[in-house]
N, C-alpha and C positions, 0 to 999 in steps of 0.2 A: 628508563630509557627515554630520552626526548625522541619526538617524531622524527627530527631531520638526522637523527643517529641510526634509524632503522635502514638497513640495508634492503636492496631490492631483491625481490624473490629470484634466487638463482638455484634452479635444480641442479643435482649433482649430475655432472657429466652433460652440461648444456649443450654440448655438440651434437647430442643426439636430435635436437631440435631441427638441426639440418638434414638430418635423413629424410628419405621418402618414407610415405605412410606404408605400414606394414602390409596392407593389402591396398593397392593402387585404386584410388578412387573409392575404396571401401570405407565404410564408416566403423567404429570400434564398438563391439558389444559391451553393455553394462549389465551386470547381474546384481540384483538387490538380495542381500542375506539378511534375514530377519528371524526372530526367534525369542522366545521369553527368556528371562533372566536365568542363567544357570542351564539352559538346554543343551549348550555344547556348540554354540555359534563360534565362539573363539577358538574352541579346540578345531573346528573345522577350517577356520581360516588359518590357522597356525599350520595344520596339516598340509594345506594348498601351498602356504609360503616356504615349506621346507621340503616338500616332496620333489622328487626328480620327475618332471613332467613335460619338459622342453617347450613348456608355454612361458611367454613373459607376460606374466599377470601384475597388474597394479591393484594393489588392495587399499581401499581407504577406509580406515577405522575410526570410530568416534573417539575412542581413547586407545592409547597403548596399554597393554598389561603392565602391572608393577614388575620392575626389576629386570627389564629387558636388557640382555647383556650385549645386544648387536650394536655396531657402532652407529651412532646418530649424527645426523646433518640437521642443523637447525635453519630454518628459512622463517622469516619475518616479513609480511608484505608491507608495503608502505603504510604509515599510519598505526602500524602494529595491531590492527583489528583482527588480522587472521593468524593463528598460530599454527604451525605445521611442522611436523618432522618427517623427514624422508629417511628411509633405510634402503639401501641396495642389498639385496640378497645374494648369497652364493648360487642359488639356482636360477639366477636372472630376474627373479621377481622384484618388484618395488613395493614399498610399503610406505603408508602415510597415515599419521594420525591428524584428525582435525577435530575442532571444537564446534563445527556448525553443521549443517545438513549434508555437507559434502560437495555441494555444487561448485563452490569456488575452488576446492581442491581439485574438481575434474578439469575446470576451465585451465588451471595452472598446469594440469598434467597434460593437457591437449597441446601445451607448447612444446612438449618433449616427445612428439610422435616418432615413431620409428623405434622407440625404446621399449614398447610392450604392445601387445595384441589383444588384451583383454583387462576389464576394468571390474573389481568386484566391491561393491559398496555395502558396508555394514551399516544397519540401523540400530540404535539403542533399543533395549528390550521392550520398552513401553511405546516406542514409535508407531506411527501408522505408515506402513510402507506404500500405501495408495497415495499419500501426499507427496512422498519422494518420486514414486513411478510417475505422477501425473506431469512433474517438472519438465520431462523430457519431450512430453507432447506440447507444452506451452511455451517453453523456451527454444524457439525455432532456431537460434544461433547455436545453442548446445546440440540441438537434434540434427544439425547438418553434419556434425563430426561424430556424434554417437548414436547409438540406438538402444533401446531397452530390450533386453534379451529375454529377461525372465525374473520372476520372484520366487525365491528359495526360502522355505520356512523350516526351521529346526525345531521340533516338538521333543520334549523329555518324556521317555516312556514311563519313567517313574512318577513324575508330577504332572505330566501333561494333562491327565483327565480333570484333575484338581483344577488346573489353570482354565480349561476349556469350559468347564461347568461353574465356574465362579459366578454368583449372581452379583449384578452391578446394579446401582441405583437406576430408578426409571429413566428410560431414554438414553442411557449410556450402553455403548456396545463393549463386551469384554474383549480387552485387547488382544488375548491369545487367540480368540474366535476370529477376529478380523484378520490377524495375520494368517490363519489358515484359510479363510475366505478368499483372500487376494493372491494365495499361493499358486504356481504353475507346479511346483515340486515341493513335496513334504519330506524331509529326512526324520524319521522316527529314531531318535537316538537312545543310546544307553538300553539297548534291548536285552543285554545280558543281565540287567538288574530286575527284571520283572518276570513274572511266570507267563506262560502261553495265554492264560485266561485274561491276565491283566492287559498284555499287549494287544490282545483282540478287542478289548473295550476300548482302548486308544484308537485303534484302527477304525472301529465302528464309529467312534465319536468324530474323527477326522473326515471321514467318507460322509457322515450325515450332513456335515457343515458344507463340504467341497466335493461334489459329486464328479467333478472334472479332472481333480488333481492327480498327479502320479505319486505314488508313495515309495520311499526308499527306506529300508531298516537298517541300522547300523549300530556299531559298538565304537566308542571313542571317536565319534565323526569320521570314520575312516571310508570314504566313498572314491567310486572311480569317477574321475573328474569329467569324463564323457558323458556321464549321466546328469552332470550339475551344468555344464557349460553348453553354448550353442543350442538352447532350448527352442529358439525363435517362437517365443510365446506370444509376441506382439506384432508380428509382421506377416506379410502374405505368404512368405514360404512356409508358414505352417498350416496353410490351408489344406494339403493332403492328409497330413496325420491328424488335422482336428476334424475332418471329414468322418474318419474312422471313429475318434473318440467320441464325436457326437451321437454317433448311431448306437453306442453302448451306455450312455449317459441315463441314469434314472432320476426321477424327481425323489428327492429324499424327505423323511419326515423328522421334525423336532423332537429332540429328547426333553427339551425344557420349553416351558412357555416362552414366547419372545426370542427363541433361539434363532440362528443364522441356519438357513436351509438352501439346498440346491433345486431349481425348478426347471424343468426342459419341456419344450413342446415343438411340434412341427405343423406347418401350414402349408399345403401345396399351392402351387402357382406363381407367377410373375408378380413382383410388387413394385410399385413406383418409389424412387429414391426419396422424393418429398415426403411420401406417406411414412416411410420407415423412419425418417427424421423426425416426423410428428411424434410417432409413437414412442421413440426413444426420449425426445424432449419432454413429452408429458410424463414419463416415468422418471427420468433423473433430474430435470430442471424444475417443471412445474409441480412435481411431486403430487398430482391429482389423482394418482391411480390408488384406491384404497381396497383393504380387504374387507370380509363381511361385517366386522365389527366397527368398521370407520377409521381403523388404524392406517396410516399413509405406509405404502410399501416402500421399503429402504433397500435400494439396489447398490451393493458394494462392487460387484463384478459382474460383466455382461459379456457374453462370448456367443458367436454365431455365424452361420454360412447362409447367405440368402441369395435368391434369385431376382436381380434388379432388371427390370425391364429395359430392353435396349442393350443390355450388356451380354457378351457372349461367354464371360468367365464368372465363375462363383465369387461372390464377394464377402469379404471376412468384416465382421463386426466386432469391435472391441470397445468396451466400456470399463472405467475405473472411477467410482463415484460419480461425479457429475460431468466427467470429460469422456467423449467417445470419438471414435474413428472409423471410417469405412474405407476399405482398401481392396482393389480387385485383385484375385489372386491369378496363380498361373493355371490353375484347374479350369478346363473348359468345359461347358455343358455339352453333352453329347446330343446329337440330332434326336434321337428317339428317347432320350432320357427324361424321366418325370421331374420337372423342376419342383424342388422342396425348400422351404425356408425353415432352418432349425436353429433355436434359440436356447441358450442356458443362461439363467439368471441366478445370481447367489446373493442372499441378502435376508432381511427380517420382513416378517409379515406378509411373506410371498404366498399368494393363492393362484396356483396353476390355472385353474379354469378361468377366474377373472382377467388374469394376464392375457391368456389366449383370446378370450371374448374381446378384450380391448384391442389387441392386436389385430384381430379380424375386422372388427368394425372401423378401426383406422384406415385399414387398407381397403376395405370394401367401399366405404362412403364415399371416398373421392374417386375410386373408379367409377361410380354410378354416374358421377358429376362429368366424367370426361367425355 
């Protein structure tokens, strides 16, 4: 087809674009769904797309499953560089198949606001969800319309352990482990295919990688949607629930050499925002924090609640790979409350004592000069 023959992208029912936003002034939440090949990700998405849940969800898939009998509407953008298919489903959901990372599809979807109130974005089995997640922080235009609600990772109870423990060449992180490390919710699927002992091993392995994550166990990816949507894992609304979580997180221990673990520590007192920035930048950007053997600490996910000097409310810290964000929460410090900074880091070569020492040194050093 010649370029000039390509029709403009016209979404089905374009009149929806004229409607008001589903939540006035509100941004639309996006959940990233990831999982190793065969874990049950597609089954989960199909379940969401066909279940009666009174939510208008737009699902963006990397590829459609074969032989979809649903009516298809083809849309090709100018120049034909993006190929999308849109389906309008009986339960009010929308479905879209894209062959890129989904950002273009989201932008096109935003033109039909009022048609949906939630976006699910599926990543391919080997994709790094962190790269997708970070786009919502970098792309400010995208960020004004939507917000990242959480990362959900589906783990296969039967083969999950094998995927999580698979050794990779030096320097590479096992993809399944990375997906677990970045997740806010883990769905351990196909629990009916394993013994309690096998299930326990998968559970332990997941928890050793990510000590902060919530775990759901399912068969055939059937989950209560209220457990998957509206996680508020990346915004200040999670301040209250995060506080409870952080109190119970424990530092985990690696099952394998070089494996991903969770490290958590707390340091009392008020800290200056510039000192916190310095600590995080040393860790994530400069990568000059090393373990006892001289290996660089590789932080995949960072989360915490801190007490910043001059701020009356707790501040939430979020980091994915090299990006991080600080946001004041709605949780105020009480007058007589002991102010504490609690941080959780998930990654490789992490040494709790060294990280804590570096944190204290960075915070204290500058205070001495002030």
